[in-house]
N, C-alpha and C positions, 0 to 999 in steps of 0.2 A: 776479734774474739768469737764472733758468730761462726766463722768458718771452722775454727779449732773445736768449738763445742759441738758442732754438727758432724765432725769427722767420724767419731765412733759409730753413730747411727748409720752414716753412709756406708762404712765398712760392713756393718752388720747387715744392711740391706743387700749388699753385694754378695756377702758370704751366704746369706740365706738363699738368694736366687741361684747361686752356684750349686749349693747343696741340693736344692729342689731339682735343678736340671740334671744333676747326677743321678738322682733317684728315678727321674722320668726316663733316663736313657736305658734303664734296666727293663723298661716295658716298651720295646720297639714295635709290638704288634698292635698297639691301640693308642689313640689320642687321649691323653689323660692330663688333667690340670691339677696343680697344687695351689691351694689358697691358704694364706696365713695372714695374720694381722699386718696390714701395710704392704703386702706384696702378693702378686699372683703370677705363677709361671705355668706356661703351657698354652695350648691353642685357645684363642678367644671364642671360636665358634666350633661346633661339631664335636665337642669333647665327649668321649664315652662315659666318663665319670669325673667328678671333682673330689679330690681329697681335701677336706676343709679341716685344717689344724687349729686348735684352740690357742696355741702359743708357740713361740719359737723354740722353747725347750723341747716340745714334742718333735719338731723337725730335727733337733740335735739327737734325740733318742733314736729316731729313725735312721739317721746317718751312722750312728754307732753300731746299732744292731737291728736292722730292719726286720729280720725274720721273727724276732721275738717282740719287738716294739710295736709292729703294726697291729697285731692282735690285742696287745695290752692297751694301746691307745684307743682302739675301737671299743673295747669292752668298757673302758672307763668313761667313754664319751668325749675324750679329748681329740678324737678323730672321727669326723662324720664323712660318710660316703654318699655323695649326691649323684644319682644317675644309675647306671647299670652295674649293680654289685656283682652279679654272676659273670658278666662280660669282663669286668675289671680283673676278677680272680682268674678267669681263664687266660687272660693276657699275661698275668703274672706267672702262670705255669709255663707259658711259651717263652717268657723272658727269664730273668734271673734276679734274685734278691741278694746275691753275693756281692754287694756293693758297700757294705758297712766296714767300719774299721775293725770290728771283731773278726771279720772274714779274712783279715790279713794274718791272724795268728796261726801257728802251726795246727794242723788238724788234731793232734793229740791233746792240745789245750782247748780246742773249741768243742770237742765232742766228749761227753761223759759216757762211761760204760753203762750198758743196760743190765740192770740187776733184776732177775726174776726168780730168786730163791723163794721158797714157800711163803715166808712171812711178808716179804716185800711185795710179792706178786698178789697176795691177798689184799694188802692195803691199796695197791694200785687199782685192782679191779673194783674194789668197793668205792673208791673215790669217783670212778667213772659211772658205775651202774647204780649206786645207791643215792643218786641225786634225789629221787623219789619216784615211786611208781606213777603217781598222778602226773608228774612232769612228762614222762615218756608216753603216757596214755593220750596226751594231747596231740601227738604227732605221729605215733606209730599206727599200725593197723589194729583191728579189733582183737587179734590174738597176741599182740605185743611181741612181734617178731622183729628183732633189731639186727637183721642180716640181709644180704642181698636177696631180692625176690627173683622169680623166674617168670618172664613174660612170654607165654605162648604167642601172644599178639600184643603189639604196643598199646592197644586201646583197652586192655582188660584193667579192672580195678586193682588197686594195691592188695586188697584182701584176696582176690582171685589169684594174683601172681604169687603171693606168699604161700597159699595153699598148693599151687603148682610146684613151687620150689621144694616144699616138704615131700611131695610125692616123687619129684625128680630124684631127691636124695635117697628115698626109700627104694626106688627101682634100681638105682645104681649099686646098692649093697645087697640086692636080691632078697628083700624081706619076704618071709612067708609066715603064716600063722604058727605060733608055738616057738618061734625063735627067741633067743636071749640076746638083748642088745645093751651095749654100754655106750652112754653118751658123755663126752668130756666137755664141760662148759655148756650148760643147758639153757642159759638165758631165763626167760620167764616161763619156760616149760612147754611152749607150743609144740615143738617138734616131738618131744618125748610123748606127750599126750596124743598127738596125731598118730604116731607109730603104733601105739597101743590100741587106739580106737579104730583106726582105719585099716591097719595091717595085722592086727591080732597078735602082737608080740609083747614080750615082757621087757621093761626098760629099767635100768638103774642109771641115774644121771648124777654127775658130780658138778658142783658149782660152789664158789666161795662167796657169792654175793648174798648177804643176809636178806635184803628186800626181794630179790628175785626168787630165792628158794622159798621164802614164806608165801609169796604170791603163787608160785607153782604148786606148792602143797595144797593151798586153798583151792586152786582150780582142779587138782586131782580129786579132791573130795567132792566138789560140786558136780564134776562130770562122772562120778562113780567109777573112777579109774585108779583109786589109791591102792587097790590090791594088785595092780599090774604095772604101776609106775612108782618108783621110789626115788625121791630127790634127796641127795646126800650133801650136806653142807661140809665140804672138805676140798682140799687141793687135789687137782687131777693126778698128781704123783702117788696119791694114796688109794687109787682105784684098785679094786680086788675082784676076783671071780673069773669066770670064763664067759665068752660071748661068741655068738655066730656072726655078729656084725658090730663094728666099732665106728662111731660117728663123732666127729668134732666139727661143729659149724660156728665159726666166728670166735674161736678161742686161740688159735695159733698166733694171732697178732700179739697176745700177751705172754707167750711162752719164751721167746727169745732164742736166737740161733744156738747159743751155748747149750741149750737143753733139748735140741731136736733129736739127737741120738738117744737121749734118755726117754723121750716120748716114744720113739720107735721101739726101744727095748720093752717099754710097758706094753705097747701094742702086741709085741711078740709073746708076752706072757698071758695077755688077756684073750687073744683070738684063738679059736679052735683051728685045727689044721686046714679046714676049708673056708675059714671066715674071710670076709671082705672088710676093708676099712676105707672110710672116706674122710678127707680133711678139706674143709671149705674155709678159705682165708682171703683177706685182702693181700695183694702182693705187688711186686715190682717186676719190670722187665729185666732189670739188672740190680745187683745189691746196692742199696742206697738207704740212708737214714731218713726217717720221717721228719717232716717239718718240726722245728724245735718248739714252736708255740703249741702245736698240737700235743707233743710229747710232754711238755712241762705244765700245760694248763688244762688240757681236756682229757687226753688219753695217755696217762702216765706210763712211761717206759715202753710204749707200743713199738712194734717193729713189723712192718709188712714185708715178708720175705720174697726173694727171687726164687724161681724154681730150682736153681742150683743150690740154694740154701735148704730148700725143703727136702732135697734128696738125702740130706743127712738123717732124716727120719727113716728112709727106706733102705739105703745101701748097706749100712753097718749091721742090719738086723735080719738079713735073709729074705727081704721082701722084693717084689718086682712091681713096677708101675703098670697098671692096666689101662688107665685113661687119665688125661688131663683136659679139662674144659675151661676156657676163659670166658667168664660172663661179665666182662667189663661194661658193655653197653647196657646190660640188665641192671648193673649197680648204678650207673648214671641215671637211669629212669627211676629206679627205686628212690634214690636220693632226691630227685626232683619231686616225687610224691611227698616225701618227708618234709622237704623245705616248704612246699605249698601249704601243707597242713600246719606247719610251724608258723608261717606268716599269718594264716587265717586265725590262729589262736594266740597271737603275739601278746595281746593285752592280758589274757588269763595267765600266760606263762610268766610274764613279768611280775604279776601279782603273787605268783607262787614261789618263784626263786629269786626275785630281785632283778633290778635293771642290769647290773653288770653281768650276772650269770646269763640272763636272757640274751644279751647282746653277744656274749662270747659264743654261746651255742648257735646263735643265728649265723655268725661268721663261720663257725665250724661246719655247719650243714651246707652253707653256700660253697665253702671250700671243698667239701666232699663231692658235690655236683661237679665243680670245675675240675677237680683232679681226675675223675673218671672220664669226663668228656674229653679231656686233653691227653688221656692215656698216661698221665703221671702215675696213676694207680691202676691195678688190674684186680680181677677177682678169680681165683683159681679153685677148681674142685679137682682134687687129686684122689684117685681110687687105686688102691694097691692090695696085694695079697701075698701069701708065701710064694716064693719063686717057683716051686714045683707043683703048685695047685692047678690041676686040670679041670676041676669042677667049676668052671666058669662059663658064662654064655659064649656061644660061637660068634655072635655079632652084638652090636649095640642097639639093634632095632627096637627091642622091647623097652629100652630106656625112654624112647620118644613116642612109643605107641599111644600113650595116654596124654601126650602133651597137646 
């Protein structure tokens, strides 16, 4: 009778170890151990990290849908990572998480369409950016710039690198005093305010985030720039007027490929005949969906485009590309600064947003570092103008003169 009664637990042990080995096989680049009640699988010594699962149901969830379950289990505390978190995530980008039962479904059943119509896009953006200004202030730079910085040297501070990024953008679109600028997706207003103060231009900036726009307007008043910078709480599709330069930094990830031609048509209406446009976005080396956990839990409906997808902005609307720059390594370093500041303020962040949200964003920021370090993600700056515009610089030398 003892043998019969112990059989289910023996089968369960074997099944658990088999499932754990299958998961570890997806991470061939690094020695990783999985520990769960009553069983440990993986190297006894020299493991890069240990995944400690609270129960066997957590292992089942990982087997069914590892891409989504990994982040959910970590956020809830049912999965602890002991050891090198960044190294583990980098190894996961070198390997594959396509080992779950869900991954056997047809692609049309696994992937949902990305909807970025105005009402949905507004809700998505507010879910990500309206966590609270106090939350972001604990790990961003002093100007609250939540996009890739530009490092003239690897040892400059994050504040210096974000300032350099803003000047880099301004040089690329040829800003001069008196110009009219339109910005689509303005964040907390740092770039718009910098363009007005440092470059002597007038800026109208569109953004759907309530907290960001309120903060940006407050900063415009404090810096006595409200007469030269207008922050408009509205969707980018409703932008109006004419401009000598059009800038979008960190918004295209929210637009969705189905709307790229629409964005290009808007640029064609807004830009003067000799105007320049710059789009700064996280991207891919080839078309690919973003990690599902990021899309469903952190960055709703986000899509980092490949360059081939970005050309839908340019080609149907009479534009020509002037320049493409890939700042992937700059974003990896930017994210390392963010992650270090996040870690340094971990206790205050948890008190502010709660343990589950704090853990989710910790994993998200660590994953951001890993994704750029491993070239899973890239950062593109695309500059374009009307195809027949000859009023453009002969070389790019002046773009880097002040770098």
